[in-house]
N, C-alpha and C positions, 0 to 999 in steps of 0.2 A: 742481270741476276743478284737478286739480295742477298745471297747466301756466299757469294766470291768476294773478297775483300781486291784482289790484285791477280794478274798473270805474270810470272815473269818470265823471261827469254836469256837463256845463257848460251854463249858461244853459236849463238843463231841456229840451234838445235835442239837444245835441252828447256824444256816447257815444265815450269811449277803453277800448279794452282793452288793459291793461299785461302782457304775456308776464313769466312768472318770471325768464328768463335779459336780459331788457332792463331798462335804468335808465329810460328813457322811454317814452312810446306812439308805435309805428311809425303813419305816417300809414295802413298799410295796414289798419291796424285802430282807426280813427277815422271815426265814422257822423254822421249827422244824420238823426234821427228827428223828422218833421215832421206825420205824420198826427194823433196825438193823445197825449194823456198816457198813455192806457192802455197804449199801446208799451212806453212806459217803465216803468209799474209791473210790466207780466209781466217786463221784465228784471231789476227788482230782487226781484220774487219767487224768479225763477228764481237769481240770484246767491246769496241767501239760503241756498237749498235745498242748494247746493253749497259753502257756507260759504267764498263769496268776498266780500271787501270791497269795500264801494260808497262811493266817496268824491264827494260834491260840491265844485263848484268847477273853476277853471281848470287844465289840466294842459300840461305841456310834451308836445309832438309831434316826432318825429322826420322831418326833412324829405328 
């Protein structure tokens, strides 16, 4: 997707989507996936098919 710079994964369950026009992740684009690891794996696969960078570790959020 041309509008997404990167997808951040923190603690294997918190997801942040960073739009291209933002320096940090807006809170409205932060999610917590708690059901199972399969949800995150599907997101990673989707990001790779769209050539979106996936970064692991903590990330800054806009409050």
